C-alpha positions in Angstrom: -5.7 34.8 -24.5 -6.9 37.5 -22.1 -10.6 36.5 -22.6 -9.8 32.8 -22.1 -7.8 33.6 -18.9 -10.6 35.7 -17.5 -13.2 33.1 -18.2 -11.0 30.3 -16.7 -10.3 32.4 -13.6 -13.9 33.3 -13.0 -15.2 29.7 -13.5 -12.4 28.4 -11.1 -12.6 31.0 -8.4 -16.4 31.1 -7.9 -16.5 27.5 -6.6 -13.2 28.1 -4.8 -14.6 31.1 -2.9 -17.6 29.0 -1.9 -15.2 26.3 -0.6 -13.2 28.9 1.5 -16.5 30.4 2.8 -17.8 27.0 3.8 -14.5 26.3 5.8 -14.6 22.6 4.7 -11.0 22.8 3.7 -9.7 24.2 7.0 -9.2 20.9 8.8 -7.2 19.5 5.9 -5.2 22.7 5.6 -4.3 22.7 9.3 -3.3 19.0 9.0 -1.0 19.7 6.1 0.7 22.7 7.7 1.1 20.7 11.0 2.7 17.9 9.0 5.1 20.3 7.4 6.3 21.7 10.7 5.9 18.7 13.0 8.7 17.1 11.0 11.8 18.9 9.6 10.3 19.3 6.1 8.9 22.8 6.6 11.9 24.2 8.6 14.5 22.6 6.2 12.6 24.0 3.1 12.6 27.6 4.5 16.2 27.4 5.7 17.6 25.9 2.5 15.9 28.6 0.5 17.2 31.4 2.7 20.7 29.9 2.9 21.1 29.5 -0.9 19.7 33.0 -1.7 21.9 34.6 1.0 25.0 32.6 -0.3 24.6 33.9 -3.8 23.7 37.4 -2.8 26.3 38.1 -0.1 29.0 35.5 0.2 29.7 33.8 -3.2 32.2 35.8 -5.3 31.1 36.9 -8.7 28.7 39.2 -10.5 25.7 38.0 -8.5 27.2 39.2 -5.3 25.6 42.5 -4.3 28.6 43.9 -2.6 30.9 43.1 -5.6 28.4 44.5 -8.2 28.3 47.9 -6.5 24.7 48.4 -7.4 21.8 48.9 -5.0 19.5 46.2 -6.2 18.4 42.7 -5.2 18.1 41.3 -8.7 20.2 38.3 -7.7 17.4 37.1 -5.4 14.9 37.2 -8.3 17.3 35.5 -10.7 18.3 32.7 -8.3 15.0 32.1 -6.4 12.9 30.6 -9.3 15.6 28.0 -9.8 15.7 27.1 -6.1 11.9 26.9 -5.9 12.0 24.7 -9.1 13.4 22.0 -6.9 12.3 23.0 -3.4 8.5 23.3 -4.1 8.3 19.9 -5.8 10.2 18.4 -2.9 7.5 19.8 -0.5 4.5 18.9 -2.6 5.6 15.4 -3.7 4.0 13.8 -0.7 0.7 15.6 -1.0 -1.2 12.7 -2.7 1.5 10.2 -3.3 1.9 9.5 0.4 -1.8 9.3 0.9 -2.1 6.7 -1.9 0.9 4.7 -0.6 -0.5 4.6 3.0 -4.0 4.0 1.9 -5.4 7.0 3.7 -6.6 8.5 0.4 -9.7 6.3 0.5 -10.4 7.4 4.0 -10.3 11.1 2.8 -12.8 10.3 0.0 -15.3 9.0 2.6 -15.2 12.3 4.4 -17.8 15.0 3.6 -15.3 17.0 1.6 -15.1 17.5 -2.2 -12.1 16.7 -4.3 -11.7 20.4 -5.0 -11.7 21.2 -1.3 -9.1 18.6 -0.6 -6.8 19.7 -3.5 -7.2 23.4 -2.5 -6.2 22.7 1.1 -3.0 20.9 0.0 -2.3 23.6 -2.5 -2.7 26.4 0.0 -0.5 24.6 2.5 2.3 24.6 0.0 1.6 28.3 -0.8 1.8 29.2 2.9 5.2 27.5 3.1 6.3 29.5 0.0 5.2 32.7 1.6 7.1 31.9 4.8 10.2 31.4 2.7 9.8 34.7 0.8 8.8 37.0 3.7 12.3 36.9 5.4 13.8 38.0 2.1 12.3 41.5 2.9 15.4 41.9 5.1 17.5 41.8 2.0 15.5 44.6 0.5 15.7 46.7 3.7 19.5 46.0 3.9 20.1 47.1 0.4 17.8 50.1 0.8 19.9 51.3 3.8 23.2 50.5 2.0 22.2 52.6 -1.1 24.0 55.9 -1.7 22.0 57.9 -1.0 19.9 55.8 1.4 16.8 54.5 -0.5 18.6 54.5 -3.9 16.8 51.4 -5.1 14.1 50.7 -7.6 11.3 50.1 -5.0 8.6 49.5 -7.7 10.7 46.9 -9.5 11.5 45.2 -6.2 7.9 44.9 -5.1 6.8 43.8 -8.5 9.5 41.1 -8.4 8.4 39.9 -5.0 4.8 39.6 -6.3 6.0 37.8 -9.4 8.1 35.4 -7.3 5.1 34.6 -5.1 2.9 33.8 -8.1 5.7 31.9 -9.8 6.2 29.7 -6.8 2.4 29.3 -6.4 2.3 27.9 -10.0 5.1 25.5 -9.0 2.9 24.4 -6.0 -0.1 23.7 -8.3 2.1 21.7 -10.7 3.6 19.8 -7.8 0.2 18.9 -6.3 -0.9 17.7 -9.8 2.3 15.6 -10.2 1.7 14.0 -6.8 -1.8 12.9 -7.7 -0.5 10.9 -10.6 1.5 8.3 -8.6 2.0 6.8 -5.2 5.8 7.2 -5.6 7.1 10.4 -4.1 10.4 10.3 -6.1 8.5 10.0 -9.4 6.2 12.8 -8.3 9.2 15.0 -7.5 11.0 14.3 -10.8 7.8 14.9 -12.8 6.9 18.1 -11.0 10.5 19.5 -11.4 10.4 18.6 -15.1 7.0 20.3 -15.6 8.1 23.4 -13.7 11.3 23.6 -15.8 9.3 23.3 -19.0 6.8 25.9 -18.0 9.5 28.3 -16.7 12.2 28.1 -19.3 11.5 25.3 -21.7 8.6 27.1 -23.5 10.6 30.3 -23.8 13.5 28.3 -25.3 11.2 26.7 -27.8 10.0 30.2 -28.8 13.5 31.2 -29.7 13.9 28.2 -32.1 13.4 28.8 -35.8 11.4 25.6 -35.9 8.7 27.2 -33.8 9.0 30.8 -35.2 5.5 30.6 -36.6 4.1 30.3 -33.1 6.6 32.5 -31.3 4.0 34.9 -29.9 1.8 32.2 -28.6 4.6 30.3 -26.9 5.9 33.4 -25.1 2.3 34.2 -23.9 2.2 30.8 -22.1 5.7 30.9 -20.7 6.0 31.5 -16.9 9.3 33.3 -17.4 7.9 35.8 -19.8 5.2 36.9 -17.4 7.6 36.7 -14.4 10.0 39.1 -16.2 7.1 41.4 -17.2 5.7 41.8 -13.6 9.3 42.2 -12.3 9.6 45.5 -14.1 7.4 47.0 -11.4 4.2 47.3 -13.4 1.7 44.8 -12.1 -0.3 44.1 -15.3 -3.7 42.4 -14.9 -2.8 40.2 -17.8 0.2 38.8 -15.9 -1.9 38.2 -12.8 -4.6 36.5 -14.9 -2.0 34.3 -16.5 -0.6 33.1 -13.2 -4.1 32.5 -11.8 -5.0 30.6 -14.9 -2.0 28.3 -14.7 -2.8 27.6 -11.1 -6.5 26.9 -12.0 -5.5 24.6 -14.9 -3.3 22.4 -12.8 -5.8 22.3 -9.9 -8.6 21.3 -12.2 -6.3 18.6 -13.8 -5.7 17.3 -10.3 -9.4 17.2 -9.7 -9.9 15.4 -13.0 -7.3 12.8 -12.0 -8.9 12.2 -8.6 -12.4 11.9 -10.1 -11.0 9.3 -12.6 -11.2 6.7 -9.9 -15.0 6.7 -10.4 -14.8 5.9 -14.1 
């Protein structure tokens, strides 16, 4: 699995680095980010994420409430955030290609001197930037709990940083899946439902399959391709290269699948 991931990552990121260096994707990237924040889409996405995480962490009664739990940790954020992103990221990526197809502007884009991979990468990175803007304010939760600890700083710093890194990569995988789903249809609702279903399957569905007796013979393999398994692994505070390569490989697979779908118009 590690050798396959390494090969896939190298073969994907060599052309990707060339694209970034050539700066061909920058106009599309700027356009996508502008579209996010010229309407309410970007602001609502960030605010909804922050509101829901804050609600479960500080306001809603129960075990997930940090004050009620009595422990200096922000595990609630990393339990709730993947589920919020599971719906929020597909909601922001559903228009990536679906809207272009519906409006007919996709054909105009194909006439521009920009490759399919550059176009896909620009839309993917726009979604990733939005994810990053959602996660960064959550550092305030970490600082708050750090100060509330008894004594001050009584928090698993390594585990928290590992979880932040894992959450970023998890949401980036969702973004790649969302862009792929959007390329399959000109219907944004269909793209959203498909992306959410695929994200759910990759996050928790595969892990659930691994726990079934029916699939016991391939338990190890199923766990190795489950997003949740690698997310939990990196959240322990040890940033293992195998986990990073896994996330990069998932992103690469779905971006390459999107490229294949766009190229299918020539067949």
